[in-house]
N, C-alpha and C positions, 0 to 999 in steps of 0.2 A: 051479329057481329058482321064488322065488316069485310068485303070480299076481299082485301088488304092484307086482311091479321093469317089468311089460308095462303097468300099466293104472295114470295117474295117478289116476282115483278110487276106486280100489282103494283106492292106498295114503293117501288122504284120510279113508276108512274105516279102516282100520287106526290110524292118529293120533288117533280118535274111540272109539275100542271102550274103550283102557283107560278115556279121561275117563266115560263114560258108567256101566262097571262101579264106578270108585269111585264118582262119586254115587249108585248105587242103594243099593250096601253103608252109606256113610254116613247116608243118609235111611233105612238100615230100622233101622240103630243107634241112631241119635241122633235119629230124629224120628217116634216109637211112634203118634203121632197121624195120619200121614201112610199114605196108599196109596199105592203107585208100584207102575206098570207102564209094559214095554217095548210098545210098536207095531210086529213087526217087517217092516215095511215092506220092508227094502232087501233088498239079496243079489240072485245071481241065477239063475233058475229055468228050465227046458225051457218053449216055450210053451203047452204042455198045462196043466201047472202054473198058468202065470199065466193061463190064461183061468178057469181053474176060482177061480183064487183072485178075481181082480178078480170074477166074478158075486155070489162069497162077500161082496165089498163091503171089499176091500183096496182103498185108493185110493194114487197116489203123490203124496209130496209131504207125506204127515199127519206129524207131531212126532214124534220117536224116542221118550218118553216121558208119560207121564200120570199126572198127580199129584192124588188126591184130597185134598183136606183138609177138615178140620172145618166145620161151618156151608153146606155143599153147593158150596162152594169148589171149582174146576179149573185147574190151570194145564196147561199145555202147555208142554214144555221141547225143542228143536232141540239137539242138543249137534254144535259144531261143532271142529274141529282149531283150535290156538292158532296164529300168526304163529311160527317158531322164527328165531332169532338166531344166529347165528356170528360170529370175530373174523377179519377178514380178514387177510391172510397178506402181502399187499402194506400194507395201512395200519396197520393194528393194530386197524382200529375194529371196533364193533359194525356188521355189516352184516344184513341178514332174508337169513335161508337158504330160509324157505318162508313164501308167504303162508299169512294166516290163513284158515280155510275160508270160505266165502261160500254165502247160500240160492241154491239152484235155483231156475228155475221156476217148479214145480209146490209147492215149499217155501216161497217169497214167497205165491204165490195161496194155499196152507192159513192161513199168516198174515193175511192180508185177510180170509176166512173168519170167523177168529177175532174178527179185530178187529171188522166187520162184524155179528157175532151175540153181542160184546161178552165173549167169552173169552180170558184171560189167555194172552198167546204169549209164551216169552221166544228168548235163544240163548242158552247160555254157552258159554262158551273153556276153561274148567278146574273145579275142586272147588270153587276159592275162590268164583267166580261164582256157585255154585250155593247153597252157604253161606251167602253174605252172602242170596240170594232167600228162603232158607228160617227164615233169623231176622224176617226182612221177617212171613213169613207167621205164623210163631212169638205175635208179638204184635199182631200187625192182622188 
């Protein structure tokens, strides 16, 4: 059985991974003037490795993606899983199956740091969210 079957946090991450991959692929193909990279802060590590990484500057809550734009602009992107819906077999109505991902305390803290220092921070739930942002960046 997969790790995500036992760990609700892993299920959220598994739902976010394909969205992040789509964003990176789109950005690399359609936004040649942007430089995108991931911040590999997630994942479970043994205590020794975690201590080494922390001493090297790894910080919990840092955004998933960083995008450098022309003109010295930088955007921080946090990818969250969208809410999912299903049709109720009892009522035939559309009901929420899984809630949208939410920011953790450390992610909210990082968002506050970005806001305080004048950096742009965005939460996206799908490729379309990112595409709308990228169109604004291209024109402005």
